[in-house]
C-alpha positions in Angstrom: 62.5 9.9 68.0 59.9 12.1 69.5 57.5 14.6 68.0 55.4 17.1 69.8 52.0 18.3 68.5 49.0 20.1 69.8 45.9 18.3 70.7 43.1 20.0 68.9 40.2 17.5 68.8 40.3 14.6 71.2 37.4 13.0 69.3 39.4 12.6 66.1 41.8 9.7 66.3 45.3 9.9 64.8 46.2 7.3 62.3 49.7 6.2 62.2 50.8 4.8 58.9 54.1 3.1 58.5 55.7 3.4 55.1 57.5 0.6 53.4 60.8 2.0 54.5 60.2 1.0 58.1 61.9 -2.0 59.5 60.0 -4.5 61.6 60.1 -4.2 65.4 61.0 -0.5 65.2 59.9 1.4 68.3 58.6 4.8 67.6 58.0 7.2 70.5 55.5 9.9 70.1 55.5 12.0 73.2 53.3 14.9 73.9 51.9 14.0 77.2 54.0 10.8 77.7 52.0 8.7 75.1 54.1 6.1 73.4 53.5 3.6 70.6 55.2 0.4 69.7 54.9 -0.9 66.1 55.8 -4.1 64.5 55.5 -4.0 60.7 52.5 -1.9 59.8 50.5 -2.8 62.8 49.7 0.1 65.2 49.1 -1.1 68.8 47.6 2.0 70.1 45.6 4.3 67.7 43.6 6.3 70.2 46.0 9.2 70.4 44.0 12.4 69.8 45.5 14.6 67.2 44.4 16.9 64.3 46.5 16.2 61.3 47.3 12.7 60.1 50.8 11.7 60.7 52.9 9.9 58.2 56.0 8.1 59.2 58.9 8.5 56.8 62.3 7.0 56.7 64.9 9.7 57.1 68.3 8.9 55.8 70.8 9.6 58.5 68.2 10.6 61.1 66.1 7.5 61.4 62.4 8.1 61.1 60.2 11.2 61.1 56.4 12.0 60.9 54.9 14.1 58.0 51.7 16.0 58.6 50.8 17.0 54.9 46.9 17.3 54.5 46.8 16.7 50.7 46.7 13.0 50.8 45.0 12.4 47.4 45.2 14.7 44.4 42.4 17.3 44.2 39.5 15.7 42.4 38.1 17.5 39.3 35.3 16.7 36.8 35.1 18.5 33.4 31.6 19.5 32.6 30.5 18.4 36.0 30.6 19.2 39.7 32.4 17.5 42.6 31.0 17.8 46.1 33.4 16.4 48.8 33.0 15.7 52.6 36.3 15.5 54.5 36.8 14.2 58.1 38.8 17.3 58.6 36.0 19.7 57.6 34.7 21.4 54.5 38.0 23.1 53.6 39.7 19.8 52.9 38.9 18.1 49.6 41.7 15.6 49.4 42.6 14.4 52.9 42.6 10.8 53.8 39.1 9.4 54.1 37.4 12.3 52.1 34.3 11.2 50.1 33.3 13.1 47.0 30.0 12.9 45.1 30.3 13.3 41.3 27.5 15.0 39.2 27.5 16.2 35.6 26.2 19.4 34.0 22.9 19.4 32.1 23.4 17.7 28.7 26.1 15.4 30.0 26.0 11.9 31.4 28.2 10.5 34.2 30.3 7.5 33.3 32.1 5.8 36.2 31.7 6.1 39.9 29.2 8.5 41.3 31.0 8.5 44.7 34.7 8.1 45.4 36.8 8.1 48.6 40.4 9.1 49.2 42.2 5.9 50.3 45.4 5.3 52.3 47.1 4.3 49.0 46.8 8.1 48.1 44.4 7.1 45.3 40.7 7.7 44.9 38.5 4.6 45.0 37.3 5.2 41.4 37.2 7.5 38.4 34.4 9.3 36.6 34.0 11.6 33.6 31.1 13.5 32.0 30.3 12.7 28.3 28.2 14.9 26.2 24.8 13.4 25.8 23.6 12.8 22.2 20.6 11.4 20.4 20.6 8.5 17.9 21.2 9.4 14.2 18.0 10.4 12.6 17.0 8.2 9.6 16.7 9.8 6.2 13.2 10.3 4.9 12.4 9.4 1.3 12.3 12.4 -1.0 13.6 14.7 1.7 16.6 15.7 3.9 17.4 17.5 7.2 20.0 19.9 8.6 20.9 20.1 12.3 22.2 23.1 14.3 24.6 20.9 16.3 24.6 17.5 14.9 22.9 15.0 17.2 23.9 16.7 20.5 21.4 17.7 23.1 19.4 20.9 22.2 20.4 20.5 18.6 17.4 21.1 16.2 17.1 19.3 13.0 14.9 21.0 10.3 13.4 18.8 7.6 12.8 19.8 3.9 11.4 17.9 1.0 12.4 17.6 -2.6 10.6 19.7 -5.2 7.1 18.4 -5.7 6.8 17.1 -2.1 5.4 18.6 1.0 6.2 17.9 4.7 3.5 15.9 6.4 4.0 16.2 10.2 6.5 18.3 12.2 8.9 20.4 10.3 11.7 20.0 13.0 12.8 17.7 15.8 15.0 18.6 18.8 17.4 16.4 20.7 16.1 16.5 24.3 18.2 16.2 27.4 17.1 12.7 28.0 18.7 11.6 24.8 15.6 11.2 22.6 14.2 13.2 19.8 11.1 15.3 20.2 8.0 14.5 18.2 7.7 11.9 15.4 9.5 11.4 12.2 7.7 13.4 9.4 7.1 12.2 5.8 7.5 13.8 2.4 4.2 13.5 0.6 3.9 14.0 -3.1 1.2 16.7 -3.4 2.3 18.4 -6.6 0.1 17.1 -9.5 1.8 16.2 -12.7 1.6 18.5 -15.7 0.2 17.7 -19.1 -0.5 19.8 -22.2 -2.9 18.6 -24.9 -2.4 19.5 -28.6 -4.5 22.3 -30.0 -8.0 21.8 -31.2 -8.3 21.0 -34.9 -10.7 21.2 -37.8 -10.7 18.6 -40.6 -12.9 18.6 -43.7 -14.5 15.3 -44.6 -13.1 13.6 -47.7 -15.1 13.6 -50.9 -18.1 11.2 -50.7 -17.5 10.5 -47.0 -19.0 11.8 -43.8 -15.9 11.1 -41.8 -12.3 12.3 -41.7 -9.1 10.6 -40.4 -7.6 12.8 -37.7 -4.1 12.3 -36.2 -2.1 14.0 -33.5 0.8 13.3 -31.2 -0.2 12.1 -27.8 0.7 14.7 -25.1 3.7 14.2 -22.9 3.3 14.5 -19.1 5.9 15.6 -16.6 6.1 15.4 -12.8 8.6 16.8 -10.4 8.5 13.6 -8.3 7.9 10.7 -10.7 9.6 9.9 -14.0 7.1 7.1 -14.9 3.6 8.4 -15.4 0.4 6.7 -16.5 -1.3 8.7 -19.3 -4.9 7.7 -20.0 -6.8 8.6 -23.2 -10.6 9.2 -22.8 -12.0 9.4 -26.3 -11.3 8.2 -29.8 -7.8 7.1 -30.7 -5.7 9.2 -33.1 -5.4 8.0 -36.6 -9.0 6.9 -36.8 -12.1 8.2 -38.7 -14.0 10.9 -36.9 -17.7 11.5 -37.7 -19.2 14.8 -38.6 -19.4 17.3 -35.7 -17.3 17.9 -32.6 -15.6 15.2 -30.5 -14.0 16.0 -27.2 -10.7 14.2 -26.6 -9.5 14.1 -23.0 -6.2 12.9 -21.4 -5.7 12.1 -17.8 -2.5 11.4 -16.0 -1.8 10.1 -12.4 1.5 10.0 -10.6 2.4 7.3 -8.0 0.7 9.3 -5.3 -2.5 9.4 -7.4 -2.3 13.1 -7.9 -4.3 13.9 -11.1 -3.9 16.2 -14.0 -6.1 16.4 -17.1 -6.4 18.3 -20.4 -8.7 18.3 -23.3 -9.1 19.5 -26.9 -11.7 19.3 -29.6 -11.6 17.5 -32.9 -14.2 19.0 -35.3 -15.0 17.3 -38.6 -16.8 19.5 -41.2 -18.9 17.9 -43.9 -19.2 20.5 -46.7 -22.7 20.3 -48.0 -24.6 21.7 -51.0 -28.2 22.9 -50.9 -30.7 20.1 -51.0 -31.2 19.1 -54.6 -34.9 18.9 -55.3 -36.1 16.0 -57.5 -37.6 17.1 -60.8 -41.3 17.0 -61.4 -42.3 13.5 -62.4 -38.9 12.2 -61.4 -36.7 11.3 -58.5 -33.1 11.3 -57.4 -30.8 8.4 -56.4 -27.9 9.9 -54.4 -24.7 8.4 -53.0 -23.3 9.0 -49.5 -25.5 11.4 -47.6 -27.2 13.0 -50.6 -25.8 16.5 -50.4 -22.3 16.2 -49.0 -19.1 17.1 -50.8 -18.5 14.4 -53.4 -22.0 13.0 -53.4 -23.4 12.1 -56.8 -27.2 12.3 -57.5 -28.6 10.5 -60.5 -31.8 11.6 -62.1 -34.6 9.2 -62.9 -37.9 10.0 -64.4 -41.2 8.3 -63.6 -43.0 6.1 -66.1 -44.1 7.9 -69.2 -41.5 10.7 -68.7 -38.1 11.1 -70.1 -35.0 13.0 -68.7 -34.0 16.2 -70.4 -30.5 17.2 -69.3 -27.5 15.5 -67.6 -27.9 12.1 -66.0 -26.2 13.1 -62.7 -24.8 16.0 -60.7 -22.0 16.1 -58.2 -21.7 18.3 -55.0 -18.6 20.4 -55.4 -16.1 21.6 -52.7 -17.5 25.1 -53.1 -20.9 23.8 -51.9 -22.5 24.1 -55.4 -23.9 21.4 -57.6 -22.1 20.7 -60.9 -24.2 20.8 -64.1 -27.6 22.3 -64.9 -31.0 21.4 -63.5 -32.8 18.4 -65.1 -36.4 18.1 -66.2 -38.6 15.1 -66.7 -40.9 15.6 -69.7 -43.7 13.4 -71.0 -42.5 10.6 -73.1 -43.3 10.9 -76.8 -45.8 8.2 -77.7 -45.8 7.0 -81.3 -49.4 6.4 -82.2 -48.8 5.7 -85.9 -47.4 2.3 -85.4 -49.0 -0.6 -87.3 -48.9 -3.4 -84.6 -50.1 -3.9 -81.1 -46.7 -5.0 -79.9 -45.1 -1.9 -81.3 -47.5 0.2 -79.3 -47.2 -1.8 -76.1 -43.4 -1.9 -76.2 -43.4 1.8 -75.7 -45.1 1.4 -72.3 -43.2 -1.8 -71.1 -42.0 -1.3 -67.5 -42.8 2.4 -67.8 -46.6 2.9 -67.7 -49.8 1.1 -66.8 -52.6 1.1 -69.3 -56.3 1.7 -68.7 -58.2 0.6 -71.9 -61.7 2.0 -71.9 -64.2 0.6 -74.6 -67.7 1.6 -75.4 -70.2 0.9 -78.3 -70.3 4.6 -79.2 -69.4 8.0 -77.8 -72.9 8.6 -76.6 -72.9 5.6 -74.3 -74.1 6.8 -70.8 -71.6 4.7 -68.9 -68.8 5.9 -71.1 -69.9 9.5 -70.7 -70.0 9.2 -66.9 -66.7 7.4 -66.7 -65.1 9.9 -69.1 -66.1 12.8 -66.9 -64.5 11.1 -63.9 -61.3 10.2 -65.9 -60.9 13.8 -67.0 -61.1 15.0 -63.3 -58.7 12.3 -62.2 -56.2 12.8 -65.0 -53.5 14.1 -62.6 -54.0 11.2 -60.1 -53.7 8.7 -62.9 -50.5 10.4 -64.2 -49.0 10.2 -60.6 -49.8 6.4 -60.7 -48.2 6.1 -64.2 -51.5 5.2 -65.9 -52.1 6.0 -69.6 -55.7 5.9 -70.9 -56.5 4.3 -74.3 -60.0 4.8 -75.7 -61.7 2.3 -78.1 -65.0 3.7 -79.4 -67.7 2.5 -81.9 -67.5 -0.3 -84.3 -66.3 -0.8 -87.9 -66.3 1.0 -90.2 -66.5 4.1 -88.0 -64.5 2.7 -85.0 -61.9 5.0 -83.5 -59.0 4.5 -81.1 -57.0 7.2 -79.4 -54.5 8.1 -76.7 -55.5 11.6 -75.8 -55.6 13.4 -79.1 -53.4 10.9 -81.0 -55.4 8.4 -83.2 -54.5 4.8 -83.5 -54.5 2.8 -86.7 -57.3 0.2 -87.5 -54.7 -2.6 -87.2 -53.8 -1.6 -83.6 -57.4 -1.2 -82.6 -58.3 -4.6 -83.9 -55.1 -6.1 -82.4 -56.0 -4.7 -78.9 -59.5 -6.1 -79.1 -58.3 -9.5 -80.1 -55.3 -9.7 -77.8 -57.3 -8.8 -74.7 -60.8 -9.9 -75.9 -62.4 -6.5 -75.5 -66.1 -6.4 -76.7 -67.4 -3.6 -78.9 -71.0 -4.1 -77.8 -70.9 -2.9 -74.1 -69.0 -0.6 -71.8 -65.9 -2.1 -70.1 -62.5 -1.1 -68.7 -59.3 -3.2 -68.7 -56.3 -2.4 -66.4 -52.9 -3.6 -67.5 -49.8 -3.4 -65.3 -46.3 -2.2 -66.5 -45.5 -5.7 -67.9 -48.7 -5.6 -70.1 -50.5 -8.2 -68.0 -54.3 -8.1 -67.6 -54.9 -7.3 -63.9 -58.5 -6.3 -63.6 -61.7 -5.7 -65.7 -64.6 -3.3 -64.9 -68.0 -3.4 -66.6 -69.5 -0.4 -64.8 -68.1 3.1 -64.3 -65.8 3.5 -61.2 -65.3 6.6 -59.1 -61.8 8.0 -59.1 -61.2 7.1 -55.4 -62.2 3.5 -56.0 -59.9 3.2 -59.0 -57.0 4.8 -57.2 -57.5 2.6 -54.1 -57.3 -0.5 -56.3 -54.1 0.7 -58.1 -52.4 1.8 -54.8 -53.2 -1.5 -53.1 -52.4 -4.0 -55.9 -50.2 -2.4 -58.5 -47.8 0.0 -56.8 -44.5 -1.2 -55.3 -43.1 0.2 -52.1 -40.9 2.7 -53.7 -43.8 4.0 -55.8 -46.0 4.3 -52.7 -43.4 6.4 -51.0 -43.1 8.8 -54.0 -46.8 9.0 -54.2 -47.0 10.1 -50.6 -44.5 12.9 -51.3 -46.6 14.2 -54.2 -50.1 13.4 -52.9 -50.9 17.1 -52.5 -49.6 17.9 -56.0 -52.9 17.3 -57.7 -54.8 19.6 -55.3 
């Protein structure tokens, strides 16, 4: 068998390939310019024949053997989403001839998997395979209290936008993009709770104090707090608890609430307690008041008491009403009625027991100079003596013309004699005897005393603390 061909490029060798159909020791003659080849099996003894196309030896039924010069040795390489760049021994126009080497590369956004370089082999197959897979980023983790939406899943150039639940705000970047290197841009944002909780206090309230009290019990329902993010909230009371007694005046009640992010909300209201009061009740002249509670508040009771030597005329007590007026009529303290016509000393003294002090003044006669001097001072100090609950008894002269009197009221002879004997009062010289409210002899004076000296002694030794306080209140009364 002989085949003729044109010698195109003497530098390119011709490769003779024997297919499996050839029998061993078959002599194949290729004659162009009297070149010949002897083959045994698949071994080619002379492969330096210059030729252009590769020759393929085929078994031809009925005609022996023939050579095929087809240039498409391997299938034409292709790469979806990529590019194939081939270099063939036969030149740039050939992409699948025997010995062609192709470089594989992927488009942007794709990654090459497999061989980056393949070669067309004598077996009519390429030395490897490759394909381009779309590049993608890892799945973004969910953020607490938020979510995200992506334009194209987790593929390259896909942008994921983050949003937060109501009550939360994005801290950080609002979006991330899948970059071509397969990683996400930026850092993962957080959803921060920036919305403070909401709380509403009850309205302010006014409560009137109960009768006889300066306080009032005030109750209210604690406020409820809400938050868009948290269900469990810590509500703190700043102030007095509900259901307790509030004192007179205004009390500010505050509530504070914090959510888990320590956002704060607060509210306040006022609890006002009113103590209804009557006008101050003045004590009667020569008397005083003993009042319950605060003295003039609604429900307070004031009891009237008169000083020694005076008696109450009117009701014993008055009560402050809700309408801010005192019940009952004003009370007076009038001088006590002294019965001077009694026949015994004890009957006389019993009228003064625990009520009045007695100053017994004795003189030989009405013309005694010491008596006259003392009498002038007594008359000028009558108001001061009355403030100190002192009643003056005069014993003047001697029997049978002896007289005794309390102001204008005359005493009986039996009472005069009884006083002199009971307290050993002499008829023959001037003297004064001071008795306390229990009828006890407290001091004797044998010379006239100025009013200030007498008052000083009484104030220092005979008055109790309560009497001193009342005396201070009325000290200017005698002026």
